[in-house]
C-alpha positions in Angstrom: 0.0 0.0 0.0 1.1 3.6 -0.7 -0.4 4.7 2.7 1.5 3.8 5.8 0.4 4.0 9.5 0.6 7.8 9.2 -0.2 8.8 5.6 2.1 8.8 2.6 5.8 9.1 3.3 8.9 8.6 1.2 12.2 10.1 0.1 11.6 13.2 -1.9 11.7 12.5 -5.7 9.7 12.8 -8.9 7.4 9.9 -7.7 6.3 11.9 -4.6 5.7 15.1 -6.7 3.5 13.1 -9.2 1.7 11.4 -6.3 1.0 14.8 -4.8 -0.6 16.1 -8.0 -2.9 13.0 -8.2 -3.8 13.2 -4.5 -4.7 16.9 -5.0 -7.0 16.0 -7.9 -8.8 13.4 -5.8 -9.2 15.9 -3.0 -10.5 18.5 -5.4 -13.1 16.1 -6.7 -14.2 14.3 -3.5 -13.4 16.9 -0.8 -13.7 20.2 -2.8 -13.0 22.5 0.2 -9.6 21.5 1.7 -7.2 23.2 4.2 -3.6 22.7 3.1 -0.5 23.3 5.3 3.2 22.5 5.3 6.0 21.8 7.7 9.3 23.6 7.4 11.1 21.2 5.0 12.7 22.7 1.9 10.6 20.5 -0.4 7.3 21.3 1.3 6.5 24.5 -0.7 6.8 22.6 -4.0 4.6 19.8 -2.8 2.1 22.2 -1.4 1.9 24.0 -4.8 1.5 20.6 -6.5 -1.3 19.5 -4.2 -3.1 22.8 -4.6 -2.7 22.6 -8.4 -4.4 19.2 -8.3 -7.2 20.5 -6.1 -7.8 23.4 -8.4 -7.5 21.3 -11.5 -10.3 19.1 -10.3 -12.5 22.1 -9.5 -11.9 22.3 -5.8 -11.1 25.1 -3.3 -7.8 25.0 -1.5 -7.3 27.1 1.6 -3.6 27.5 2.0 -2.2 28.2 5.5 1.5 28.0 4.8 3.8 26.6 7.5 1.7 25.3 10.4 1.8 22.3 12.8 0.0 19.2 11.7 -2.5 19.5 14.5 -3.4 23.1 13.5 -4.3 21.9 10.0 -6.3 19.0 11.4 -8.1 21.2 13.8 -9.0 23.7 11.1 -10.3 20.9 8.9 -13.6 21.2 10.9 -14.3 24.3 8.8 -13.8 22.5 5.5 -14.4 19.1 3.9 -10.8 17.8 4.7 -7.3 18.7 5.7 -4.1 18.0 4.0 -0.7 18.4 5.6 2.6 18.2 3.7 5.1 16.6 6.1 7.2 13.5 6.8 6.7 14.1 10.5 9.8 12.8 12.4 11.6 11.5 9.4 14.9 13.2 8.2 14.8 16.2 5.9 15.3 14.1 2.7 11.8 12.6 3.3 8.5 14.2 2.8 4.9 13.1 2.6 1.1 13.8 2.8 -1.2 13.4 5.7 -5.0 13.6 5.2 -7.6 14.5 7.8 -11.4 14.3 8.2 -13.2 17.3 9.6 -13.1 15.9 13.1 -9.3 15.9 12.9 -9.0 12.1 12.5 -6.6 10.7 10.0 -8.2 9.0 7.0 -9.1 5.5 8.2 -8.0 2.4 6.4 -11.1 2.2 4.3 -10.6 5.7 3.1 -6.9 5.0 2.4 -7.8 2.0 0.2 -10.4 4.1 -1.7 -7.7 6.8 -2.3 -5.3 4.3 -3.6 -7.8 2.9 -6.0 -8.7 6.5 -7.2 -5.0 7.4 -7.6 -4.9 5.0 -10.6 -7.1 7.5 -12.6 -7.6 10.9 -11.0 -10.3 13.1 -12.4 -9.9 16.7 -13.8 -12.3 19.5 -14.4 -12.6 21.3 -17.8 -11.4 24.9 -18.3 -14.7 26.3 -17.3 -14.8 24.6 -13.9 -11.3 25.2 -12.5 -11.1 25.7 -8.7 -9.5 28.5 -6.6 -7.0 29.1 -3.9 -7.3 31.4 -0.9 -5.1 32.2 2.1 -6.2 30.8 5.4 -5.2 31.2 9.1 -5.1 27.9 10.8 -2.9 29.0 13.7 -5.1 31.5 15.5 -8.2 29.3 16.0 -6.0 26.4 17.1 -4.1 28.6 19.6 -7.4 30.1 20.9 -8.9 26.6 21.4 -5.8 25.6 23.5 -5.8 28.7 25.7 -9.5 28.3 26.3 -9.1 24.7 27.6 -5.8 25.0 29.6 -5.0 27.1 32.6 -1.3 28.2 32.6 0.6 29.9 35.4 2.2 33.1 34.1 5.1 32.6 36.6 6.1 29.3 35.0 9.5 28.9 33.3 9.7 26.5 30.4 12.4 25.4 27.9 10.9 24.8 24.4 12.7 22.8 21.7 10.9 22.7 18.4 13.8 21.3 16.4 13.3 24.0 13.8 10.1 22.3 12.8 6.5 23.6 12.4 6.0 23.8 16.1 8.3 26.9 16.0 5.3 28.8 14.4 2.9 28.1 17.3 4.2 26.8 20.6 6.5 29.7 21.6 3.8 32.3 20.7 1.2 30.2 22.6 3.3 30.3 25.8 4.3 33.9 25.4 0.6 34.9 25.1 -0.1 33.0 28.4 2.7 35.0 30.1 5.1 32.0 30.5 8.8 32.7 30.6 10.4 30.7 27.9 13.9 29.6 26.8 13.6 28.7 23.1 15.9 26.2 21.4 15.8 25.5 17.7 12.6 27.5 17.3 13.5 28.9 13.8 11.5 27.4 10.9 14.7 27.3 8.7 14.0 24.2 6.8 17.0 22.4 8.4 16.3 20.5 11.6 18.5 21.5 14.6 18.7 17.9 15.6 17.3 14.6 14.4 13.5 15.3 14.1 12.4 12.3 16.1 12.4 13.4 19.7 14.2 10.5 21.2 16.0 10.6 24.6 19.4 10.0 23.1 19.1 13.1 20.9 18.0 15.5 23.7 20.6 15.4 26.5 21.2 19.2 26.1 17.6 19.9 26.9 17.9 18.5 30.4 21.1 20.4 30.9 19.3 23.6 29.9 16.5 23.0 32.4 19.1 22.7 35.1 21.1 25.8 33.9 18.0 28.1 33.7 16.2 26.7 36.7 13.1 26.0 34.5 10.1 24.2 35.8 10.0 21.8 32.9 10.8 21.4 29.2 8.7 20.4 26.1 10.0 19.1 22.8 8.3 18.6 19.4 9.1 16.6 16.3 9.2 18.1 12.8 5.5 18.7 12.4 4.6 19.1 16.1 2.1 16.3 16.3 4.4 14.8 19.0 5.4 16.2 22.4 7.9 14.7 24.9 8.9 16.4 28.1 11.5 16.9 30.9 10.7 17.4 34.6 12.0 20.1 36.9 15.1 18.1 37.6 16.0 18.0 34.0 15.1 14.3 33.6 13.6 13.0 30.4 10.1 11.6 31.0 9.6 8.3 29.2 6.5 8.0 27.1 4.8 5.5 29.3 4.9 7.7 32.4 3.9 10.7 30.4 0.9 8.8 29.2 0.1 8.0 32.8 0.7 11.5 34.0 -1.7 13.0 31.3 -4.4 10.4 31.9 -4.4 11.0 35.7 -4.5 14.8 35.2 -7.4 14.4 32.8 -9.2 11.9 35.1 -9.5 9.6 32.0 -10.8 6.2 32.9 -11.0 4.9 29.4 -7.6 5.1 27.6 -6.6 3.9 24.2 -2.9 3.1 23.6 -0.7 0.9 21.5 0.4 -2.7 21.9 3.9 -1.7 23.0 2.9 0.7 25.8 3.6 -0.3 29.5 1.0 -2.0 31.6 1.3 0.7 34.2 -1.6 2.6 32.5 -3.9 -0.4 33.4 -3.5 0.5 37.1 -5.5 3.7 36.6 -7.8 3.1 33.6 -9.6 0.6 31.4 -7.4 0.2 28.4 -8.0 -0.7 24.7 -4.8 -1.5 22.7 -4.2 -0.9 19.0 -1.3 -1.7 16.6 1.6 0.7 16.9 0.7 4.0 15.1 -1.2 7.1 16.2 -3.7 6.6 13.3 -4.8 3.4 14.9 -5.3 5.1 18.2 -7.3 7.8 16.6 -9.5 5.4 14.8 -10.3 3.5 18.0 -11.1 6.7 19.8 -13.8 7.4 17.3 -15.9 4.7 19.0 -14.4 4.4 22.5 -12.3 6.2 25.0 -11.6 9.5 26.7 -7.9 10.0 26.0 -5.3 8.2 23.9 -1.7 8.1 23.0 1.4 6.2 22.4 4.8 6.3 24.1 6.4 7.9 21.0 4.9 11.2 22.2 1.6 11.3 20.2 -1.3 12.4 22.5 -4.9 12.6 21.4 -7.6 14.5 23.2 -11.0 13.5 21.5 -12.9 16.4 23.2 -10.5 18.7 21.3 -9.5 16.8 18.1 -8.8 13.3 16.9 -5.3 14.3 15.7 -2.3 14.0 17.9 -1.7 17.5 19.2 1.8 18.4 20.4 1.1 22.1 21.3 -2.1 21.1 23.2 -0.2 18.4 25.1 2.7 20.8 25.8 0.2 23.3 27.3 -1.5 20.6 29.3 1.9 19.4 30.6 2.7 22.9 31.7 -0.7 23.1 33.5 0.4 20.0 35.4 3.8 21.6 36.2 2.0 24.7 37.4 0.2 22.8 40.1 2.7 20.2 41.4 6.3 19.1 41.7 6.4 16.9 38.5 9.6 15.1 39.6 8.1 14.0 42.9 4.9 12.9 41.2 6.8 10.8 38.7 8.9 9.2 41.5 5.7 8.1 43.2 4.5 6.3 40.0 5.0 2.5 39.4 7.7 1.4 37.0 8.2 -2.0 35.4 11.2 -3.1 33.4 10.8 -3.1 29.7 13.3 -5.0 27.4 13.7 -4.6 23.7 15.6 -6.5 21.1 15.8 -6.6 17.3 16.5 -9.8 15.4 17.8 -9.3 11.9 15.9 -11.5 9.5 15.5 -11.3 5.7 12.1 -13.0 6.0 10.9 -11.0 9.0 7.4 -10.4 7.6 6.9 -14.0 6.6 8.1 -15.3 10.0 5.8 -13.0 12.0 2.8 -13.8 9.7 3.6 -17.5 10.3 3.4 -16.9 14.1 -0.2 -15.9 13.6 -0.1 -12.2 13.0 -2.9 -10.8 10.8 -0.5 -8.0 9.8 3.2 -8.6 10.3 4.0 -5.0 11.2 1.2 -5.0 13.8 2.6 -8.2 15.2 1.3 -10.4 18.0 1.0 -9.5 21.7 0.8 -12.1 24.4 -0.1 -11.2 27.9 0.7 -13.4 31.0 0.0 -12.8 34.7 3.4 -11.3 35.3 4.0 -9.5 32.0 3.7 -9.5 28.2 5.6 -9.6 25.0 5.1 -8.2 21.5 6.7 -9.6 18.3 6.4 -7.5 15.2 8.1 -7.1 11.9 9.8 -3.7 11.2 8.1 -1.6 8.6 11.3 -0.2 7.3 14.1 -2.8 7.9 14.5 -6.6 7.6 14.2 -7.1 11.4 11.8 -8.6 13.9 11.3 -6.3 16.9 10.6 -7.9 20.3 9.4 -5.9 23.3 8.8 -7.5 26.7 7.7 -6.1 30.1 7.5 -7.8 33.4 6.4 -7.0 37.0 10.1 -7.7 37.9 13.3 -7.8 35.9 13.4 -11.6 36.0 9.8 -11.7 34.8 10.7 -9.3 31.9 13.7 -11.5 31.0 11.4 -14.6 31.0 8.9 -12.9 28.7 11.7 -11.8 26.4 13.1 -15.4 26.2 9.6 -16.8 25.6 9.3 -14.4 22.6 12.7 -15.2 21.2 12.1 -19.0 21.5 8.8 -18.6 19.7 10.5 -16.7 16.9 13.3 -19.3 16.6 10.8 -22.2 16.6 8.2 -20.5 14.5 5.4 -21.5 16.9 1.9 -20.0 16.5 0.9 -20.6 20.1 
């Protein structure tokens, strides 16, 4: 399939440009009023113009917002028929892609993706008398106002913000400034070149914790390239892993029905009823359409269905700062449960075939087995010839036992 777990994404080349034109034509025909935005990549303006050309060529109306976070475009889709974001999210600069949103902010579900792929074989075009139009559109202001209306921020708070020179640079610093928060901004220039690897992993962000300590900040928030993700640091400059950030947000919201992914820690089950999905925020969003009060995955994608069905990094950043305004985050985290999680990758040229043989309906979704003292997940990598194994236990020996069970199953190819 052309669509992955989060839209269309590939290295920038002629194929992506031609795909963008065809996608635009389908949007113009099927969703003739569409909000279009871009991240800060150097290839995003060209792809945006190509998408807009396709929309207009099929007789549709494109509302172009320019550079904006993905959640701003998704939030503004409620005023149109659909939203289209030009971004490759957390991938390196040589990649780009297309994310499509429904008016409620949810990503196109799998049935819509399959329909799009079928329509891409022969996109339609309008004649010269029925060409469409383009207008400028502000997606930032309504999104910012919606966040400020829902979150209470302490003007005395001090926060470090790292946007990685991505689309979050356009919104989050201004959002905090308007709330009166004192900010230290790192890589908040939408230059088109990321100030660090775009994916906000702990190993890339050591300097953020040091900046928290140096400035005496109350916390730090970090975005990926299109700001649909948010990770955070506490007031001691410690990186907060995604599982504990999920728990922290769920507790603060009082959410008793939480949707998360198959690789998330079981600690969330101590405070809420949990539905699990395959890895990927689009799956979480799709499940939230029918069940749940809050959702997210440990990668930093947090979804607030009362606000939007799109992962919203700026909203999550503001909510985290609301938490930091009312408590000592470090003390609160230290009081939370923590279970050991082990991860291994097994190189294998037939990774997908092996995982399918183990009983997985989709090899990249994998299979998850839960026992009384822990669980394991076996899944094929979507980008490399590898089988990824994740295991968690109530104790380290239990986690090691779960990991060994998974590895044995892979070696033996057992389905049960």
